[in-house]
C-alpha positions in Angstrom: -0.1 0.2 -0.2 3.0 2.4 0.1 3.1 5.2 -2.0 -0.9 5.2 -2.2 -1.4 7.7 0.6 -2.8 11.1 0.5 -2.5 13.6 3.3 -5.1 16.2 4.8 -2.5 18.8 4.3 -2.1 18.3 0.5 -5.6 18.0 -0.2 -5.7 21.3 1.4 -3.3 22.9 -0.9 -4.8 21.1 -3.9 -8.0 22.2 -3.0 -6.4 25.7 -2.4 -5.2 25.8 -6.2 -8.3 24.0 -8.0 -11.7 24.1 -9.1 -12.8 21.0 -10.6 -15.6 21.5 -13.6 -16.0 18.3 -15.4 -15.0 15.1 -16.4 -15.6 13.0 -19.7 -14.5 9.4 -19.0 -14.7 6.6 -21.4 -14.3 2.9 -20.1 -13.8 -0.3 -22.7 -15.2 -3.0 -21.0 -16.0 -4.9 -24.1 -12.9 -7.8 -22.9 -14.7 -8.2 -19.3 -15.5 -11.3 -19.8 -12.1 -12.4 -19.7 -10.7 -9.8 -17.0 -7.0 -8.6 -17.1 -7.2 -5.1 -17.8 -9.6 -2.3 -19.3 -8.8 1.0 -21.4 -10.0 4.1 -19.6 -9.5 7.7 -21.0 -10.3 10.3 -18.5 -10.3 14.0 -19.5 -10.8 16.3 -17.2 -11.4 20.5 -17.0 -10.5 23.0 -14.2 -9.3 25.7 -13.5 -6.4 26.9 -11.2 -6.4 29.9 -9.6 -2.5 30.8 -10.0 0.0 28.8 -11.6 1.9 26.2 -9.6 2.1 22.2 -9.8 -0.4 19.3 -8.1 -0.7 16.0 -9.5 -3.9 14.0 -10.4 -4.8 10.6 -8.8 -4.5 7.2 -10.8 -3.9 3.5 -9.7 -2.8 2.0 -12.8 -0.7 -0.7 -14.3 -0.1 1.2 -17.8 -0.2 4.6 -19.1 -0.1 5.2 -22.4 -1.0 9.4 -22.6 -0.7 12.4 -20.7 -1.8 15.0 -22.5 -2.3 18.7 -20.5 -3.5 21.3 -22.9 -2.2 20.0 -25.7 1.0 19.1 -24.9 2.0 15.2 -24.7 3.8 14.6 -21.4 6.1 11.6 -20.9 4.1 8.9 -18.9 7.6 7.6 -17.3 8.6 11.1 -16.2 5.3 12.0 -14.6 3.5 8.8 -13.3 4.4 7.1 -10.0 3.2 5.2 -7.9 -0.4 6.8 -8.0 0.1 10.3 -9.2 0.4 11.7 -12.2 2.2 15.4 -11.3 1.1 18.2 -13.3 4.2 20.6 -13.1 3.6 24.4 -14.1 0.2 24.7 -14.6 -1.1 27.9 -15.8 -3.3 29.8 -14.3 -6.9 30.0 -15.2 -8.7 26.7 -17.6 -6.6 23.4 -18.2 -7.4 20.3 -20.0 -6.0 16.9 -19.3 -6.3 13.9 -21.0 -4.7 10.6 -19.5 -5.2 7.5 -21.5 -4.4 3.8 -19.6 -5.2 0.5 -18.8 -6.7 0.3 -15.2 -7.1 -3.5 -13.8 -10.2 -5.2 -13.4 -9.5 -6.3 -8.9 -11.6 -9.6 -7.0 -11.1 -7.3 -3.9 -14.3 -5.5 -3.8 -12.3 -2.0 -4.7 -12.2 -0.3 -7.8 -13.6 -2.1 -10.6 -14.9 -5.7 -8.6 -15.2 -8.3 -11.4 -17.1 -11.4 -10.6 -18.0 -14.3 -12.3 -21.4 -16.1 -11.5 -20.6 -20.1 -11.4 -24.0 -20.6 -12.1 -24.0 -19.1 -15.7 -20.4 -18.4 -16.2 -21.1 -14.8 -16.9 -19.3 -11.8 -15.8 -20.7 -9.2 -13.3 -18.8 -5.8 -12.3 -19.6 -3.0 -10.2 -17.6 -0.2 -8.6 -16.7 0.8 -5.0 -15.5 3.8 -4.5 -15.0 5.0 -0.8 -12.8 6.4 0.0 -9.8 6.5 -2.7 -10.8 4.1 -5.5 -12.4 6.2 -8.4 -8.7 6.5 -8.7 -8.7 2.8 -9.8 -11.1 3.3 -12.9 -10.2 6.9 -14.0 -8.0 9.5 -13.4 -9.5 11.7 -11.1 -8.6 14.6 -8.0 -9.3 11.8 -5.1 -10.9 14.2 -2.5 -14.4 15.1 -1.5 -14.1 18.8 -1.7 -13.0 18.5 -5.1 -16.3 18.1 -6.7 -17.7 18.2 -10.5 -19.6 16.7 -13.0 -19.0 13.3 -14.5 -20.2 11.8 -17.6 -19.4 8.3 -18.8 -19.2 6.8 -21.9 -19.2 2.8 -21.8 -18.0 0.0 -23.7 -20.1 -3.1 -22.8 -20.5 -6.8 -24.2 -24.1 -7.1 -26.0 -26.6 -8.3 -23.8 -25.3 -6.4 -21.3 -27.1 -3.6 -18.9 -24.8 -0.4 -17.8 -25.9 1.8 -15.0 -24.5 4.9 -13.8 -25.0 7.5 -11.4 -26.9 9.6 -14.6 -30.9 7.8 -15.5 -29.7 4.8 -17.9 -30.0 5.5 -21.6 -32.1 2.8 -24.0 -29.6 -0.1 -24.8 -27.3 1.0 -27.8 -27.1 -1.6 -30.9 -23.5 -0.8 -31.1 -22.5 -1.3 -27.2 -22.0 1.8 -26.7 -23.5 3.2 -23.2 -23.8 7.1 -23.2 -25.0 9.1 -19.8 -26.1 12.6 -19.5 -23.2 14.1 -17.0 -24.2 14.0 -13.6 -24.9 17.2 -10.9 -21.5 18.5 -9.2 -20.4 15.4 -7.1 -17.9 14.2 -5.3 -15.8 11.3 -7.1 -16.0 8.6 -4.9 -20.0 8.7 -4.9 -19.9 8.0 -9.5 -20.6 4.7 -9.9 -20.9 1.8 -12.8 -22.0 -1.6 -12.5 -22.5 -3.7 -15.2 -23.3 -6.9 -16.7 -26.4 -9.3 -17.6 -28.2 -8.1 -13.9 -31.9 -8.5 -14.2 -34.1 -5.8 -13.1 -37.8 -4.6 -11.4 -38.8 -1.1 -11.7 -41.4 1.2 -9.9 -41.7 4.7 -9.0 -41.9 6.9 -5.8 -44.4 9.7 -6.7 -45.4 12.3 -4.6 -44.8 16.5 -4.1 -46.2 16.7 -8.1 -43.2 14.3 -8.7 -42.4 10.8 -10.0 -38.8 9.5 -8.9 -38.2 6.7 -11.1 -36.5 3.0 -9.1 -35.0 0.2 -10.0 -34.0 -2.9 -8.7 -31.6 -5.2 -9.8 -29.2 -8.6 -9.0 -27.9 -11.6 -10.5 -30.2 -13.8 -13.0 -29.2 -16.6 -10.2 -30.7 -14.8 -7.3 -33.5 -13.4 -9.4 -36.4 -16.2 -7.9 -35.1 -14.5 -4.9 -35.7 -10.9 -5.9 -38.5 -9.3 -3.0 -38.7 -6.6 -4.5 -42.1 -5.1 -3.7 -41.2 -5.7 0.0 -37.8 -3.7 -0.9 -40.0 -0.9 -2.7 -41.9 -0.7 0.0 -39.4 0.2 2.0 -37.7 2.3 0.2 -41.4 4.6 -0.5 -41.8 4.5 3.1 -38.1 6.3 3.3 -39.2 9.1 0.4 -41.8 10.1 2.1 -40.2 10.4 5.3 -37.1 12.3 4.3 -39.2 14.8 2.4 -40.9 15.6 4.9 -38.4 16.0 7.2 -35.7 17.2 5.1 -38.2 19.8 3.0 -35.5 19.3 0.5 -36.4 17.5 -3.5 -34.4 14.2 -3.9 -31.6 15.5 -6.0 -31.1 12.9 -8.2 -32.8 11.8 -11.7 -33.5 7.8 -10.3 -32.7 6.0 -8.0 -31.4 2.4 -8.9 -30.4 -0.4 -5.8 -28.4 -3.2 -6.9 -27.7 -5.9 -4.9 -24.1 -7.0 -6.1 -21.7 -9.9 -5.3 -18.8 -10.3 -3.1 -19.4 -6.4 -1.3 -17.1 -5.7 1.5 -19.4 -3.5 3.4 -23.3 -3.6 3.8 -23.9 -1.0 1.1 -22.8 2.4 -0.6 -24.8 5.6 -1.1 -23.3 6.1 -5.0 -25.4 9.3 -6.0 -28.7 7.7 -7.8 -26.9 4.2 -8.1 -26.7 2.7 -4.7 -24.8 -0.8 -4.2 -25.9 -3.5 -1.7 -24.4 -6.8 -0.9 -26.5 -9.4 -2.6 -26.5 -11.8 1.0 -29.3 -9.2 1.2 -31.4 -11.2 -1.1 -32.4 -14.0 1.1 -32.3 -16.9 -0.4 -33.1 -19.1 2.5 -35.4 -18.3 5.5 -34.6 -15.9 7.9 -35.9 -14.5 11.2 -37.7 -10.8 11.0 -34.2 -9.2 12.9 -32.2 -10.0 9.3 -35.7 -7.7 7.1 -35.4 -5.0 9.8 -31.2 -4.5 9.1 -32.4 -4.7 5.9 -34.5 -1.9 5.8 -31.9 -0.1 8.0 -29.3 -0.4 5.7 -31.8 1.0 2.5 -32.9 3.8 4.6 -29.2 4.4 5.2 -28.2 4.6 2.2 -31.3 6.6 0.8 -30.1 9.1 3.4 -26.9 9.4 2.1 -28.5 11.3 -1.0 -29.0 14.4 1.0 -26.5 14.2 3.5 -23.1 13.1 2.1 -24.6 13.1 -1.7 -26.2 16.4 -1.8 -24.2 18.2 0.7 -20.8 16.3 1.4 -18.1 16.9 3.7 -14.8 19.0 2.6 -12.3 16.4 4.3 -13.1 13.1 6.4 -12.9 14.1 9.2 -16.5 14.3 9.3 -16.7 11.0 8.0 -18.6 10.4 11.3 -21.4 13.4 10.6 -22.2 11.9 7.1 -22.3 8.1 8.6 -23.9 8.9 12.1 -26.5 11.3 10.5 -27.6 8.3 8.2 -27.9 5.8 11.1 -29.6 8.4 13.2 -32.7 9.2 10.6 -32.8 5.7 9.1 -33.7 4.3 12.5 -35.4 7.2 13.2 -37.6 6.8 9.9 -38.1 2.5 10.7 -39.2 4.4 14.4 -41.6 7.1 13.9 -42.8 6.8 10.0 -46.5 5.9 9.1 -47.3 2.3 8.2 -43.3 1.6 9.8 -43.4 -2.2 10.2 -40.3 -1.6 12.4 -41.5 0.5 15.2 -39.0 -0.9 17.9 -36.0 0.1 15.7 -34.6 2.0 19.1 -34.9 -1.2 20.8 -33.0 -2.9 17.9 -30.0 0.6 18.3 -30.1 -0.2 21.6 -29.1 -4.0 21.5 -26.8 -3.8 18.6 -25.8 -0.5 17.7 -24.8 0.5 20.8 -23.1 -2.2 21.9 -21.1 -2.4 19.2 -20.0 1.2 20.2 -19.2 0.7 23.3 -16.6 -2.1 22.4 -15.2 0.2 20.2 -14.7 3.4 22.9 -13.1 1.0 24.9 -9.9 0.2 22.5 -6.6 1.8 22.5 -7.5 3.1 19.3 -11.0 5.1 20.4 -11.2 8.5 19.1 -13.2 11.6 19.5 -16.2 11.4 17.4 -14.6 14.3 15.2 -11.5 12.3 14.5 -8.0 13.5 13.5 -7.8 12.3 10.4 -4.2 12.6 9.0 -4.4 11.0 5.7 -6.1 8.1 3.7 -5.0 5.5 6.0 -6.5 7.1 9.1 -10.1 7.8 7.0 -9.6 3.5 6.1 -9.8 2.5 9.9 -12.1 4.7 11.2 -14.9 3.0 9.8 -15.7 2.0 12.7 -18.4 1.9 16.4 -17.7 5.1 17.5 -17.9 6.9 13.8 -21.3 4.9 13.3 -22.8 3.6 16.5 -21.5 6.6 18.9 -22.6 9.3 16.6 -25.6 8.3 16.4 -26.1 8.1 19.4 -25.2 10.9 20.3 -27.2 12.7 17.6 -29.5 10.8 19.2 -29.0 12.6 22.7 -28.9 15.9 20.4 -32.2 16.1 19.6 -33.5 15.4 22.4 -31.3 18.5 23.9 -32.4 21.3 21.6 -35.5 19.0 20.4 -36.6 17.0 17.3 -38.9 19.5 15.2 -35.8 22.1 16.0 -33.1 19.8 14.8 -35.0 18.8 11.5 -35.6 22.6 10.9 -32.1 22.9 11.2 -31.3 20.3 8.8 -33.9 21.6 6.5 -32.1 25.2 6.7 -28.8 23.5 6.5 -29.3 21.8 3.0 -30.9 24.9 1.5 -27.6 26.6 2.2 -25.0 24.5 0.9 -26.8 21.9 -1.7 -24.1 20.5 -3.9 -21.5 22.2 -1.9 -18.9 20.8 0.7 -19.2 21.4 4.7 -17.5 21.3 8.1 -19.2 20.2 11.3 -19.9 24.1 12.3 -22.3 24.6 9.1 -24.7 22.1 10.8 -23.7 23.3 14.8 -24.6 26.7 13.4 -28.1 26.2 11.6 -28.9 23.8 14.8 -28.0 27.1 17.0 -30.7 29.4 14.6 -33.3 26.4 14.9 -33.3 26.1 18.5 -31.5 29.1 20.4 -29.0 26.3 22.1 -25.3 27.0 21.8 -24.1 24.3 21.2 -20.2 24.9 21.3 -19.8 23.9 24.8 -21.9 20.1 24.0 -19.7 19.7 20.9 -16.8 20.4 22.8 -18.0 17.6 25.5 -19.5 15.0 22.7 -17.3 15.5 20.1 -13.8 16.3 21.0 -13.1 13.7 23.5 -12.9 10.3 23.6 -14.3 7.9 26.0 -17.5 6.5 27.8 -18.5 7.9 30.9 -20.7 5.2 33.2 -23.6 6.0 35.6 -24.8 4.9 38.4 -27.1 5.1 41.0 -26.8 6.2 45.0 -29.8 5.3 46.8 -30.4 5.7 50.4 -33.6 3.6 52.1 -35.6 4.0 55.6 -37.1 1.3 57.4 -40.1 1.5 55.2 -38.9 1.4 52.1 -39.1 4.8 50.7 -36.7 6.4 49.3 -34.8 9.1 51.2 -32.5 10.5 48.7 -31.3 9.8 45.1 -28.8 10.7 43.1 -26.9 9.9 39.8 -23.0 9.5 40.0 -21.2 10.0 36.5 -17.5 8.2 36.5 -15.3 9.2 33.3 -13.1 5.9 33.9 -9.3 6.5 32.9 -9.1 5.5 29.0 -7.2 2.8 28.0 -3.6 2.6 28.0 -2.1 3.7 24.4 -5.4 6.0 23.8 -4.8 9.8 23.4 -6.6 12.3 25.3 -7.9 12.1 29.2 -11.2 11.0 30.0 -13.7 13.6 31.0 -17.5 13.8 32.7 -20.0 15.3 30.4 -24.0 16.5 30.5 -26.7 13.6 29.7 -30.2 14.2 28.8 -31.3 11.0 30.8 -35.3 9.4 31.7 -35.1 7.5 35.1 -37.6 5.0 34.8 -39.4 3.4 38.4 -40.8 0.1 37.4 -42.5 -2.4 39.7 -43.5 -6.0 39.7 -47.5 -6.0 38.9 -49.2 -9.7 38.5 -45.5 -10.9 37.8 -44.8 -8.1 35.1 -42.1 -5.1 35.7 -44.1 -2.2 34.3 -43.4 1.3 34.7 -44.7 4.0 37.5 -42.5 6.7 36.8 -40.4 8.6 34.6 -38.2 11.3 35.9 -36.0 13.4 32.7 -33.5 15.3 33.7 -29.9 17.1 32.7 -27.1 15.3 34.2 -23.9 17.1 34.8 -21.1 17.0 36.9 -20.0 13.7 38.9 -23.5 13.7 41.6 -27.0 14.8 39.9 -29.4 14.4 43.0 -33.1 14.2 41.4 -35.0 15.1 44.1 -38.0 13.8 41.9 -37.7 10.1 43.0 -37.5 10.6 47.0 -40.1 10.4 50.1 -41.9 7.5 47.6 -41.4 3.9 48.1 -38.4 2.2 46.6 -39.8 0.8 43.1 -38.4 -2.9 42.4 -36.1 -1.5 39.5 -34.7 1.6 38.8 -33.2 2.2 35.4 -31.6 5.0 34.7 -30.7 5.9 30.9 -34.6 5.2 30.3 -35.4 5.2 26.4 -32.1 5.1 26.0 -31.5 8.9 25.2 -28.1 9.4 26.1 -24.7 7.4 25.5 -23.2 6.3 28.3 -23.1 2.8 30.5 -25.4 2.5 33.2 -25.2 0.3 36.2 -27.9 -1.1 38.2 -28.4 -1.0 42.3 -28.1 -3.9 44.1 -32.1 -4.5 44.8 -32.7 -3.7 41.2 -29.8 -6.7 39.9 -32.1 -9.1 42.3 -35.1 -8.6 40.8 -34.1 -8.5 37.2 -31.8 -11.6 38.2 -35.8 -13.2 38.3 -37.6 -10.9 35.9 -35.5 -9.8 33.6 -38.0 -11.1 31.1 -41.3 -9.5 32.4 -40.6 -6.1 31.6 -43.8 -5.2 29.3 -42.0 -3.2 26.8 -39.1 -4.2 24.7 -37.0 -1.5 25.0 -35.8 -1.2 29.0 -35.3 -5.5 28.0 -32.8 -4.3 25.7 -31.1 -1.9 27.7 -30.7 -4.3 30.9 -29.2 -6.9 28.7 -26.7 -4.5 27.3 -25.7 -3.9 31.4 -25.4 -7.2 31.8 -23.2 -7.6 28.5 -21.2 -4.8 29.6 -20.6 -6.2 32.7 -19.7 -9.3 32.0 -16.9 -7.9 29.1 -16.1 -5.5 32.3 -15.3 -8.5 34.6 -17.9 -6.8 36.6 -20.0 -10.0 36.0 -18.8 -13.5 36.2 -19.7 -15.6 33.1 -21.2 -18.2 34.4 -23.6 -15.6 36.4 -24.2 -13.9 33.0 -25.2 -17.3 31.9 -27.6 -17.8 34.3 -29.5 -14.4 33.7 -29.9 -15.8 29.7 -30.9 -18.7 30.8 -33.3 -17.0 33.0 -34.7 -14.7 30.6 -34.2 -15.7 27.5 -37.1 -17.2 27.7 -39.5 -14.4 27.9 -37.6 -12.2 25.6 -40.1 -11.8 22.4 -37.8 -9.2 20.6 -36.4 -11.6 18.1 -33.1 -9.4 17.4 -32.6 -9.4 21.2 -33.1 -12.8 21.3 -30.2 -13.3 18.1 -28.1 -11.1 19.8 -28.3 -13.1 23.3 -27.0 -16.2 21.8 -24.1 -14.6 19.7 -23.2 -12.8 22.9 -23.4 -16.5 25.4 -21.3 -17.8 22.6 -18.4 -15.1 23.0 -18.7 -15.0 27.0 -18.4 -18.7 27.3 -15.8 -19.8 24.7 -13.5 -16.3 25.4 -14.9 -14.9 28.5 -15.4 -18.3 30.6 -12.7 -19.8 33.1 -10.9 -22.4 30.8 -11.5 -25.1 33.7 -15.0 -24.6 33.5 -16.1 -23.1 30.0 -17.0 -27.6 28.9 -19.5 -27.0 31.9 -20.8 -23.8 30.7 -20.8 -25.2 27.2 -22.7 -27.9 27.6 -25.1 -26.1 29.9 -26.0 -24.3 27.3 -25.9 -26.2 24.5 -28.2 -28.6 26.2 -30.4 -24.9 26.8 -30.4 -24.2 23.1 -31.7 -28.0 22.4 -34.5 -27.5 24.9 -35.1 -24.6 23.1 -35.4 -25.4 19.6 -38.1 -28.1 20.8 -40.4 -26.1 22.7 -40.2 -23.3 19.8 -43.2 -22.5 18.0 -43.3 -24.6 14.5 -42.2 -22.8 11.6 -41.4 -19.6 14.0 -38.5 -17.3 13.9 -37.5 -18.4 17.9 -37.4 -21.7 16.0 -35.3 -20.9 13.4 -32.9 -19.3 16.2 -32.5 -21.4 18.8 -31.7 -24.7 16.2 -28.7 -22.0 14.7 -27.5 -21.9 18.4 -27.7 -24.9 18.5 -25.5 -26.0 15.5 -22.8 -23.1 16.8 -22.2 -24.9 19.5 -22.7 -28.6 19.3 -20.7 -30.8 20.8 -21.2 -34.3 22.1 -22.1 -37.4 20.0 -25.6 -36.8 20.5 -25.8 -33.0 19.9 -24.1 -34.0 16.3 -26.4 -37.1 15.7 -29.5 -34.2 15.5 -27.5 -32.1 13.4 -26.3 -34.9 10.9 -30.7 -36.3 11.3 -31.7 -32.7 10.7 -29.1 -32.9 7.2 -30.2 -36.1 6.1 -34.0 -35.8 6.7 -33.7 -38.7 9.7 -34.5 -36.1 12.2 -37.4 -33.6 12.0 -38.4 -30.7 14.3 -42.3 -29.5 12.9 -42.5 -26.3 10.6 -38.4 -26.6 10.3 -37.5 -26.3 6.5 -34.1 -27.5 6.4 -33.6 -25.3 3.2 -29.7 -24.3 1.8 -27.7 -21.8 4.4 -29.4 -24.0 7.1 -27.7 -27.4 5.8 -24.7 -25.4 5.1 -24.8 -24.4 9.3 -25.1 -28.3 9.6 -22.7 -29.2 7.7 -20.1 -26.4 8.6 -20.6 -27.5 12.5 -20.3 -31.1 11.7 -17.0 -30.7 9.7 -15.6 -28.5 12.4 -15.8 -31.3 14.8 -14.8 -34.4 12.7 -17.7 -36.1 11.3 -17.9 -34.5 8.2 -15.1 -34.3 5.5 -14.3 -33.4 2.4 -16.8 -35.6 0.2 -19.6 -33.9 2.3 -18.8 -31.0 1.1 -18.6 -31.4 -1.6 -21.2 -33.3 -1.9 -23.0 -30.3 -0.5 -21.5 -27.8 -3.2 -23.1 -30.5 -6.1 -26.6 -29.6 -4.3 -25.7 -25.8 -4.1 -23.4 -24.8 -6.7 -23.5 -21.2 -6.2 -21.2 -18.2 -5.5 -22.9 -18.0 -1.9 -22.1 -22.2 -1.9 -18.5 -21.9 -2.9 -18.3 -19.4 0.0 -20.0 -21.8 3.0 -17.7 -24.7 1.5 -14.6 -22.1 1.6 -15.7 -21.8 5.5 -16.4 -25.9 5.8 -12.9 -26.9 4.6 -11.2 -24.4 6.3 -13.2 -25.3 10.2 -11.9 -29.2 9.6 -9.7 -30.1 12.7 -7.1 -31.2 11.1 -3.2 -30.4 10.1 -3.6 -30.9 6.4 -6.7 -28.5 6.5 -4.8 -25.4 8.4 -2.2 -25.8 6.4 -4.2 -25.2 3.5 -6.2 -22.5 4.5 -2.9 -20.6 5.4 -1.2 -21.1 2.2 -4.3 -20.1 0.4 -4.8 -17.0 2.6 -1.3 -16.1 3.9 0.8 -17.0 1.1 -0.7 -16.4 -1.8 -3.0 -13.4 -3.1 -5.2 -15.6 -5.3 -8.6 -15.7 -3.6 -11.3 -13.3 -3.9 -12.2 -11.0 -1.2 -15.5 -13.1 -0.1 -14.2 -16.7 -0.6 -11.0 -15.5 1.9 -12.9 -14.2 4.5 -15.3 -17.1 4.5 -11.8 -19.1 4.5 -10.7 -17.3 7.2 -14.1 -17.6 9.3 -13.7 -21.0 9.1 -10.3 -21.4 10.0 -10.6 -19.7 13.6 -12.7 -22.5 15.9 -12.7 -22.0 19.7 -12.8 -25.7 20.2 -9.0 -26.5 18.4 -7.2 -23.9 20.3 -4.6 -26.4 20.5 -4.7 -27.2 16.5 -3.9 -22.7 16.0 -1.5 -22.6 18.7 1.4 -22.8 16.5 0.3 -20.3 14.2 0.8 -17.9 16.9 4.7 -17.4 15.8 3.4 -17.3 11.6 1.0 -14.6 12.2 3.7 -12.4 13.8 6.2 -13.9 10.9 3.6 -12.6 8.0 1.5 -9.9 8.3 3.7 -7.1 7.7 4.7 -8.4 4.3 0.8 -9.3 3.7 0.3 -5.5 4.6 2.5 -4.3 2.6 1.8 -5.9 -0.5 -2.2 -6.3 -0.6 -5.0 -3.9 -1.1 -6.8 -2.4 2.6 -9.6 -4.8 2.4 -8.0 -7.7 1.7 -4.9 -6.6 4.4 -7.3 -6.2 6.7 -9.4 -9.1 6.6 -6.2 -11.1 7.3 -4.3 -8.5 9.8 -8.0 -8.7 12.2 -9.3 -12.2 11.5 -6.2 -14.5 11.8 -5.1 -12.7 15.1 -4.9 -15.3 17.6 -7.7 -14.2 19.8 -8.2 -17.6 21.0 -5.2 -18.1 23.1 -5.8 -16.0 25.3 -2.7 -15.8 27.7 0.2 -13.6 29.0 2.0 -15.3 26.1 0.0 -13.9 23.5 0.2 -10.1 24.5 3.6 -10.3 24.7 4.3 -11.5 21.4 2.3 -9.1 20.3 4.2 -6.3 22.2 7.3 -7.6 21.0 6.2 -7.5 17.2 4.7 -3.8 17.5 8.4 -3.0 19.0 10.2 -4.8 16.6 8.3 -3.4 13.4 7.1 -0.2 14.0 3.8 -0.7 11.6 2.5 2.4 10.1 -0.6 4.0 12.6 -3.4 2.3 10.7 -1.6 -1.5 11.0 -0.6 -0.6 14.4 -4.4 0.4 15.7 -5.6 -2.9 13.6 -3.3 -5.1 15.8 -3.3 -3.4 19.0 -7.1 -3.4 19.1 -6.9 -7.2 18.7 -4.1 -6.8 21.2 -6.9 -5.5 23.8 -9.6 -8.2 23.2 -6.9 -11.0 24.4 -6.7 -8.7 27.8 -10.0 -8.1 28.2 -10.9 -11.8 28.1 -8.3 -12.6 30.3 -9.4 -10.3 32.9 -12.7 -11.5 32.4 -11.2 -15.4 32.6 -10.1 -14.6 36.5 -13.4 -13.2 37.3 -14.7 -16.3 36.2 -12.1 -18.4 37.8 -13.0 -16.6 41.3 -16.8 -16.6 41.3 -15.9 -20.3 40.9 
């Protein structure tokens, strides 16, 4: 990755010198079926404010021509690494033409090429965020150098080509000519090409019709639930138009489900790409549909916030992503007719848990992070940028009022349409509409790192009456290695008082207040009988870790599933999980809490999160001497819940997957084998394609199924998804040869496409194969620097994060990590990934000690 970085100072200087007008880009994809390279011709016009020198970005195997203002330049002299030097530019208008051969990729970056094993046809799509438009055409690759983009694409017969502008009629000569876009940033331009199939509709509103399209590969078309996707999309259009008071800014809205996509989706203007795992080919729970809907709405919100108005530099990436996250969930929660009015429960249960985890790593950073260069951006697509930022925006809305918040957003869009902004531009608009001074709030919440802890301090008299109540705020020290200092912050919170009534926990009082400083008195709660449960941050208004007092904790141990509403249940579940990760609650006690309450948990998203968390706790946080006992208790319980679940229900599907994830005894594995071969049934349970792979993968990981069984399953499912499942199952086999094969294909070779590499890495690391994996700790540290230096960011990150010896929970692993960092002095991005992984081992050691002491 050397030589491809761009610093903020370089970007600022280039933006000071240049204004970019227009790109005309010609791409010849006629040879895409065979792969290799494609011809790229870029003509860009721009203005220089004064005479000077700069550069344009390009990643290409070969540059044939560079012509500046009619003068041919020698590519060998001006092109190096990822830059073409533009020396001695005159003041005023210039025109640059660059002719190059650019390369198709299989990494999900630039122009990704995928061949579907079903029809043997090639499918292409672009992914340009952060710096990868330069892999397809020469560009001034930074968000504040906006321009218009006109694409002309030569494609094979029978293909469809989609870009940001409306798709022209299918040309007879295979040359697709797109009208210029509005002024947008290079990273949200897009090109999707191949024999995709599509479904079309429209959104009608405010006297306007916006064409809507949904695309996928023909091999997935039978599974495409287009009407459900259109319904969510139209709901978003309705709600965002009302809240933003600004017409949708592009000529059409296409959503393209594309293969081997690294992220969930990408907000290309008018041509959103989405990972095609969201075309569900097997049964999934409603939680999966809710997550897909949030992704759809998130990308749609970006059409305004991010695409119409764009950050000036990547330090405001958080605002881009947090705004889209907050508004997408608010839409799900509040839009008329939404199927997911409980969306804030899901947010508290999943997104905020991600944020809390990220905020306790040594790499924690302020929400408004310092972004020095592109490497900083790439590792900052994290739980702080998305989830903590959205949590803080939710608190800001509570602080200024929802109507005032959206009034400020409306003014912001009108004032800055098609331009670039900084955080201060949005805060200024919100100050105008709310009358609040947000500078102090911004400094406390956006410019400092770390997380606060809120605890109740209660005194009760002999009659059970509350005589005092206060909220104590703590600012735990930041993790070792983190920059900055822990601070106390102002919090807008609600406090809920809950009482047991006929076996149900019902809220009997709610107090909303501002918490500031170390101790905040709450006189509204005194003078009354002490409730059974007191819940700080009820309704999840603020971002903080919450602790329960002893009596409340004792009550929820027996009655956590008895809250009448899903959100307080989710908040208590999240608090219990956080206490387990922090070593305040032993893993065995967390297991008992879950086993006692999960049967009454109705929210399927919460149930599935608990499944994942219990598995992680038992495998990593439990005392190793007790681990097998805990896993046996949990797996027995999963089978009991599976047997008792309503036939055909989401809970039944979730429990069979939880059971398959940890089945271990011969009898349990016999159940998996029976489900796979049809000799064992549960009424209403459809053992469909993806569930078959889940069963087989566990059988492979335990040595009950080998290559023949995996190959036979792949014959049943000869799709790209089947190939990825097969790669994971092969990698999971508990043999030295299987592990060596994975290591050779992933670490010693770089030929695997991104999705297959990811699957193989996932299969390689099995929690009950610690001894088999132990020799790879040394090999990991011997290899990762070379991997980092020789691979693209996405591919290197998969290896560095996925193969870190996280299961080798020992001081020796920490020492090996520290020795590697000291010896190699890695670049900041690589150092961050490795030290984050190290922090997981350190946390696990502490949690294991707590669990052992409890035993």
